[in-house]
N, C-alpha and C positions, 0 to 999 in steps of 0.2 A: 250245657250245664254251667252254672255260675260258681266260681270259687271265691273264697273270701281271704283277703290278706288280713291276717290276724293283727299285725303290727299297726296298720293304718286303717283298718276296717273298710277297705275298698273292695268292691266286687269286680271280678275279672272273668271274662268268658273263657271257658276251658280250651276252645279252639285257638285262642290268641294269647294263651297263658305265657307271660313273661314277667319276671321280677323287674319292677321299675327302678328299684334301688339295690342292685345286687352287691354293691361294694360296701354298703352300710351294714353295721352289725344288726342282726336280728335273732332274738332268742327263740323264735319259732321256726327258723330255717331248717332244722333237722327233721321237722314234721310237716314241712310246707309242700303242698301239692303243686302250687304254682312254680316253685323253684325246681321241683322234680320234673315236671312236665316240660319246662323250658330246657332243662339239661338233656332230656330224652330227645326233644326236637332237634337240638343242636347236634347231638350225637348221630342222629339219623341223617342229617344233612351232610355231615363230614364223611360218613360211610359211603353215601351215594356219590359224592364227589370223587372219592378215591377209587371206586369200583367202576367208573364210567369207561375207562380205557381197557378194562379186563385184566389189568395187572395189579397185583398186591404190592404193598410197600415193604 
């Protein structure tokens, strides 16, 4: 599925969704699926890295 960056009107594949300019101001960010999916992906990677040894933090 392709997602659309509203600010730059760029198409991004949902499997590789990442905001290319996350530090720039974007009035669409609160409703941005690209930003949301990138945050979810980063959160999943962090959880997986912490739980590999079987101990919580």
